[in-house]
VMD Tcl script that draws the C-alpha trace (Angstrom):
set ca {
  {91.55 191.63 69.75}
  {89.73 193.29 72.63}
  {93.11 193.87 74.29}
  {94.42 195.47 71.08}
  {91.38 197.74 70.77}
  {91.53 198.73 74.44}
  {95.25 199.47 74.26}
  {94.76 201.54 71.13}
  {91.95 203.56 72.72}
  {93.96 204.24 75.89}
  {96.99 205.26 73.82}
  {95.01 207.78 71.78}
  {93.43 209.21 74.93}
  {96.81 209.38 76.68}
  {98.34 211.50 73.92}
  {95.51 213.99 74.29}
  {93.20 213.20 71.37}
  {89.51 214.01 71.95}
  {87.32 211.10 73.05}
  {85.30 211.05 69.80}
  {88.44 211.06 67.64}
  {90.07 208.30 69.74}
  {87.02 206.04 69.48}
  {86.66 206.68 65.75}
  {90.34 205.93 65.05}
  {90.08 202.57 66.82}
  {86.94 201.82 64.83}
  {88.67 202.71 61.56}
  {91.65 200.48 62.44}
  {89.23 197.63 63.15}
  {87.55 198.12 59.75}
  {90.95 198.09 57.99}
  {92.05 194.94 59.84}
  {88.74 193.21 59.03}
  {89.23 194.02 55.33}
  {85.67 195.27 54.79}
  {84.79 198.26 52.54}
  {85.57 201.63 54.22}
  {82.04 202.81 53.40}
  {80.93 200.90 56.52}
  {82.43 203.74 58.60}
  {80.13 206.45 57.23}
  {77.22 204.03 57.16}
  {77.55 203.15 60.86}
  {78.04 206.79 61.88}
  {74.89 207.88 60.06}
  {72.96 204.89 61.39}
  {74.09 205.71 64.92}
  {72.51 209.16 64.76}
  {69.35 208.09 62.95}
  {67.15 208.09 66.03}
  {64.24 210.33 67.00}
  {65.11 209.78 70.67}
  {68.54 211.42 70.31}
  {66.90 214.74 69.38}
  {65.95 214.98 73.08}
  {69.60 215.52 74.04}
  {70.15 218.97 72.45}
  {66.62 219.96 73.45}
  {67.12 219.15 77.14}
  {70.50 220.91 77.08}
  {68.84 223.98 75.55}
  {66.07 223.82 78.12}
  {68.57 223.93 80.99}
  {70.47 226.81 79.38}
  {67.28 228.80 78.89}
  {66.33 228.24 82.52}
  {69.71 229.69 83.49}
  {69.28 232.66 81.17}
  {65.74 233.36 82.42}
  {66.85 233.90 86.01}
  {65.00 230.81 87.25}
  {68.16 229.55 88.96}
  {68.19 232.63 91.23}
  {64.57 231.99 92.20}
  {65.29 228.33 92.95}
  {68.26 229.28 95.13}
  {66.21 231.87 97.04}
  {63.36 229.41 97.63}
  {65.74 226.69 98.85}
  {67.36 229.26 101.14}
  {64.00 230.10 102.70}
  {63.48 226.41 103.52}
  {66.84 225.30 104.94}
  {69.10 228.36 105.06}
  {68.74 228.54 108.85}
  {70.04 224.98 109.35}
  {73.58 224.22 110.42}
  {75.84 224.95 107.40}
  {72.71 226.48 105.90}
  {74.03 227.62 102.52}
  {75.68 224.25 101.93}
  {72.29 222.62 102.57}
  {70.66 225.17 100.24}
  {73.24 224.19 97.62}
  {72.13 220.53 97.67}
  {68.41 221.30 97.83}
  {68.71 223.73 94.90}
  {70.42 221.03 92.85}
  {67.63 218.50 93.36}
  {65.15 221.12 92.14}
  {67.25 222.36 89.23}
  {68.13 218.81 88.17}
  {64.48 218.36 87.22}
  {65.14 220.78 84.36}
  {68.75 220.54 83.19}
  {69.42 216.78 83.13}
  {73.13 217.49 83.15}
  {75.64 217.55 86.03}
  {77.91 220.06 84.29}
  {74.96 222.34 83.45}
  {74.07 222.33 87.15}
  {77.68 222.90 88.23}
  {78.28 225.70 85.72}
  {74.87 227.42 85.89}
  {73.44 227.15 89.38}
  {76.94 226.48 90.74}
  {78.14 229.98 89.90}
  {75.36 231.44 92.05}
  {75.91 228.95 94.89}
  {79.68 229.35 95.13}
  {79.49 233.14 95.09}
  {76.78 233.20 97.79}
  {78.74 230.80 100.01}
  {81.97 232.74 99.55}
  {80.25 236.01 100.56}
  {78.77 234.30 103.64}
  {82.25 233.28 104.84}
  {82.62 229.71 103.57}
  {86.03 228.61 102.28}
  {86.03 228.70 98.45}
  {87.32 225.10 98.17}
  {84.57 223.87 100.54}
  {81.90 225.75 98.54}
  {83.25 224.30 95.28}
  {83.30 220.75 96.70}
  {79.70 220.92 97.92}
  {78.63 222.36 94.56}
  {80.42 219.61 92.62}
  {78.94 216.88 94.84}
  {75.41 218.26 94.61}
  {75.70 218.51 90.81}
  {75.93 214.71 90.60}
  {72.21 214.50 91.40}
  {71.26 216.06 88.04}
  {71.83 213.08 85.71}
  {70.02 210.72 88.12}
  {66.87 212.81 88.60}
  {64.68 213.03 85.47}
  {65.00 214.38 82.88}
  {68.42 212.83 82.51}
  {70.53 213.00 79.37}
  {72.55 210.01 80.59}
  {69.32 208.01 81.04}
  {68.19 208.90 77.52}
  {71.53 207.73 76.10}
  {71.44 204.51 78.09}
  {67.83 203.81 77.07}
  {68.84 204.31 73.43}
  {71.84 201.98 73.72}
  {70.21 199.28 75.87}
  {66.82 199.47 74.11}
  {64.86 200.03 77.32}
  {62.01 202.42 78.10}
  {62.99 206.04 78.70}
  {59.99 206.37 81.01}
  {61.19 203.47 83.17}
  {64.71 204.95 83.28}
  {63.37 208.35 84.32}
  {61.23 206.92 87.13}
  {64.03 204.59 88.22}
  {66.24 207.59 88.95}
  {63.90 209.39 91.37}
  {64.46 207.40 94.59}
  {68.28 207.12 94.09}
  {68.42 210.89 93.47}
  {66.46 211.56 96.67}
  {68.78 209.20 98.55}
  {71.82 211.05 97.19}
  {70.28 214.33 98.35}
  {69.62 212.89 101.81}
  {73.13 211.48 102.37}
  {74.81 214.65 101.10}
  {72.74 216.80 103.46}
  {73.45 214.47 106.38}
  {77.19 214.54 105.56}
  {77.14 218.34 105.47}
  {75.32 218.41 108.84}
  {77.81 216.02 110.44}
  {80.83 217.92 109.10}
  {79.36 221.21 110.28}
  {79.59 219.94 113.87}
  {83.38 220.13 113.66}
  {83.54 223.38 111.69}
  {82.48 226.92 112.50}
  {80.18 227.37 109.53}
  {77.73 230.30 109.29}
  {73.95 229.93 109.10}
  {71.26 232.40 108.09}
  {68.40 233.54 110.34}
  {65.10 231.70 109.97}
  {62.71 233.46 107.58}
  {59.02 234.09 108.21}
  {56.24 231.97 106.77}
  {55.14 234.89 104.60}
  {58.63 235.24 103.11}
  {58.78 231.50 102.48}
  {55.42 231.61 100.71}
  {56.61 234.54 98.61}
  {59.77 232.72 97.51}
  {57.68 229.62 96.74}
  {55.39 231.70 94.51}
  {58.34 233.15 92.62}
  {59.88 229.70 92.10}
  {56.58 227.95 91.27}
  {57.00 228.08 87.46}
  {60.30 226.20 87.84}
  {58.90 223.75 90.41}
  {56.10 222.95 87.99}
  {58.49 221.65 85.31}
  {59.29 218.19 86.82}
  {55.55 217.58 87.35}
  {54.88 218.29 83.67}
  {57.83 216.12 82.56}
  {56.91 213.04 84.58}
  {53.16 213.47 84.15}
  {53.46 213.98 80.40}
  {55.49 210.81 79.91}
  {53.50 208.66 82.32}
  {50.16 209.56 80.74}
  {51.54 209.00 77.26}
  {50.85 212.57 76.13}
  {54.48 213.11 75.13}
  {57.44 211.00 74.13}
  {60.80 211.97 75.68}
  {61.71 214.01 72.59}
  {58.36 215.78 72.41}
  {58.61 216.50 76.12}
  {62.02 218.10 75.63}
  {60.58 220.33 72.88}
  {57.72 221.41 75.17}
  {60.29 222.12 77.90}
  {62.30 224.36 75.56}
  {59.17 226.33 74.59}
  {58.13 226.68 78.25}
  {61.62 227.82 79.28}
  {61.80 230.38 76.48}
  {58.36 231.78 77.34}
  {59.36 232.06 81.01}
  {62.55 233.89 80.12}
  {60.80 236.45 77.97}
  {57.89 236.78 80.43}
  {60.32 237.60 83.26}
  {62.09 240.06 80.92}
  {65.45 238.70 82.01}
  {66.36 237.04 78.72}
  {67.14 239.17 75.70}
  {68.19 238.22 72.20}
  {71.88 238.04 73.18}
  {71.35 235.67 76.14}
  {68.96 233.55 74.04}
  {71.66 233.25 71.37}
  {74.29 232.28 73.97}
  {71.97 229.59 75.38}
  {71.39 228.14 71.89}
  {75.09 228.28 71.02}
  {76.13 226.52 74.24}
  {73.51 223.79 73.71}
  {74.66 223.30 70.11}
  {78.32 222.96 71.09}
  {77.67 220.51 73.95}
  {75.17 218.39 72.03}
  {77.51 218.32 69.03}
  {80.28 216.92 71.22}
  {77.97 214.25 72.68}
  {76.47 213.20 69.35}
  {79.88 213.03 67.67}
  {80.89 210.50 70.34}
  {77.65 208.59 69.68}
  {78.39 208.45 65.93}
  {82.01 207.39 66.43}
  {80.99 204.76 68.99}
  {78.79 203.02 66.45}
  {81.85 202.30 64.33}
  {83.58 200.96 67.44}
  {80.47 198.94 68.33}
  {80.53 197.38 64.85}
  {84.12 196.28 65.51}
  {83.10 194.68 68.82}
  {80.18 192.89 67.19}
  {82.35 191.74 64.26}
  {84.81 190.15 66.69}
  {81.89 188.74 68.75}
  {83.39 190.33 71.87}
  {80.08 190.58 73.80}
  {79.52 186.84 73.32}
  {83.09 186.01 74.37}
  {82.74 188.25 77.43}
  {79.48 186.55 78.39}
  {81.20 183.16 78.12}
  {84.12 184.42 80.22}
  {81.80 185.69 82.96}
  {79.93 182.39 82.87}
  {83.16 180.44 83.27}
  {84.02 182.41 86.44}
  {80.88 181.05 88.16}
  {80.10 184.43 89.73}
  {76.68 184.99 91.21}
  {74.91 188.21 90.31}
  {76.05 190.00 93.48}
  {79.73 189.21 93.01}
  {79.39 190.24 89.38}
  {77.82 193.58 90.38}
  {80.63 194.20 92.89}
  {83.19 193.52 90.17}
  {81.48 195.74 87.60}
  {81.11 198.54 90.16}
  {84.85 198.51 90.82}
  {85.56 198.59 87.07}
  {83.10 201.44 86.49}
  {84.45 203.48 89.40}
  {87.97 203.20 87.93}
  {86.72 204.09 84.44}
  {84.80 207.05 85.90}
  {88.08 208.44 87.24}
  {89.61 208.36 83.76}
  {86.96 208.76 81.06}
  {84.09 211.05 80.10}
  {80.58 209.97 81.18}
  {79.25 209.72 77.63}
  {82.25 207.69 76.49}
  {81.80 205.16 79.30}
  {78.11 204.75 78.56}
  {78.65 204.24 74.86}
  {81.64 201.91 75.20}
  {80.52 199.79 78.15}
  {76.73 199.54 77.88}
  {76.56 197.70 74.50}
  {79.02 195.09 75.80}
  {77.60 194.65 79.29}
  {73.82 194.82 78.76}
  {73.63 191.36 77.07}
  {75.75 189.94 79.91}
  {73.64 191.41 82.73}
  {70.43 190.37 81.00}
  {71.73 186.80 80.71}
  {72.50 186.86 84.45}
  {68.94 187.87 85.30}
  {69.77 191.49 86.24}
  {67.19 194.05 85.15}
  {68.85 196.34 82.54}
  {67.06 199.39 84.01}
  {68.57 198.61 87.44}
  {71.99 198.16 85.85}
  {71.59 201.44 83.95}
  {71.03 203.48 87.12}
  {73.96 201.70 88.82}
  {76.14 202.63 85.84}
  {75.08 206.28 85.88}
  {75.60 206.66 89.64}
  {79.10 205.20 89.21}
  {79.85 207.77 86.53}
  {78.52 210.62 88.67}
  {80.94 209.62 91.43}
  {83.65 209.74 88.77}
  {82.74 213.39 88.07}
  {84.02 214.36 91.53}
  {86.98 211.98 91.60}
  {90.49 212.79 90.28}
  {92.23 212.72 87.89}
  {89.55 213.58 85.29}
  {86.58 214.61 87.54}
  {85.04 217.26 85.27}
  {82.72 218.67 87.95}
  {85.76 219.29 90.17}
  {87.45 221.34 87.46}
  {84.27 223.31 86.64}
  {83.58 224.31 90.25}
  {87.28 224.90 90.99}
  {87.35 227.33 88.07}
  {84.24 229.11 89.36}
  {85.71 229.39 92.88}
  {89.17 230.30 91.54}
  {90.93 227.58 93.56}
  {92.95 224.51 92.61}
  {91.15 221.31 91.63}
  {93.34 219.44 94.14}
  {91.98 221.49 97.06}
  {88.41 220.87 95.89}
  {89.16 217.13 95.55}
  {90.37 216.99 99.18}
  {87.20 218.68 100.41}
  {85.10 216.29 98.29}
  {86.31 213.07 99.97}
  {83.45 212.82 102.55}
  {80.88 213.31 99.78}
  {82.48 210.64 97.60}
  {82.24 208.21 100.54}
  {78.59 209.16 101.11}
  {77.72 208.61 97.45}
  {79.49 205.22 97.43}
  {77.19 204.17 100.29}
  {74.19 205.08 98.10}
  {75.76 203.13 95.23}
  {76.09 200.07 97.47}
  {72.46 200.35 98.56}
  {71.01 200.62 95.05}
  {73.30 197.81 93.86}
  {72.23 195.28 96.48}
  {68.61 196.43 96.92}
  {67.31 196.64 93.32}
  {63.81 197.62 94.46}
  {65.11 201.02 95.48}
  {65.62 201.59 91.75}
  {62.76 199.48 90.35}
  {59.93 200.31 92.78}
  {58.58 203.38 90.95}
  {58.91 202.07 87.35}
  {57.33 198.76 88.39}
  {54.53 200.66 90.13}
  {53.87 202.86 87.11}
  {54.48 200.45 84.23}
  {54.22 197.02 85.84}
  {57.00 194.55 86.56}
  {59.21 194.08 83.48}
  {59.40 190.60 82.06}
}
mol new
graphics top color blue
foreach p $ca { graphics top sphere $p radius 0.5 }
foreach p [lrange $ca 0 end-1] q [lrange $ca 1 end] { graphics top cylinder $p $q radius 0.2 }
display resetview
């Protein structure tokens, strides 16, 4: 039956149906075939959304939108420019450094690409960078967002896999810093073969001034991690505090009026509605998988292959990279995690480690054709073809795959901080 369900899902996606509708249709077909009352469909959808944790998703999306509307993104970009703008390929380096800072607020790759990306691409274009190159760097740097806390993908995975959100947030910090490092090194190495402009070095006083202007934004990740680690806030409460802080900043800076506040709320509502509809539909699909005992059969199949954990991780990485080229991030998380988490747990792999490996795979998918949503977003901003951006993105995809290999085979890169903060998981 798993082949039938998979074929049905791919068929619906191939004819252009939305992801949520495709998943729900397969779930409905499974309910009809099983001969159970149709009321199970509504029941599972409502049950799937009945979680306090899921409220954090629209709140974090709104927080990122409000930060954009408040002009904080401009301040972050200016501060990053004062630090590394004078390096080789300076604005490309600023692009990556800005993303690591902004990712501590948005939690979303596409929010980074669409919000901060618009500023970055325009600045690079004016400085003389090729639009496709600027778009590629912006798309690659946006992949850091869902790894660095707060991460919407980490919240979803924690909900599905029943693991600590705090551990998932901390687990993403070192991989995100590694991604930043390899992207900046790749930019530096490529700049040696290209005639890329760089800005003059700024004075210490100017750097201090830009730091002061960006300080309210730089303070956000400290509050987020500190609030969760000390137990003052849950992830959802933290998101609500972040929204309030972002709104107050926007009005204090007098850069956010009623119209921009409304647009930020509307955008957050639309994006969170799309995500949560997929979550609801996936619970019907998950019921079908559980009814057919597919996770148990898959675990038995993996056991019969006599794979050690490393060979298994190589295999699952290949599968996830292929899925990332074809499917939406949320869809992959919701479809794959419920099936694979019992298998990886049985093999002695920490589910938090596996969760970060999954999310990094999906971020690479965001800059890989044919679906690569970040490619299309930045290509639209730069007014160039997605194919030209994809060609420029190849070195960054290779660099990120090297990070993926490292965190796959050295789990402590992922687990060091959560184990330090919360103790080694049993």
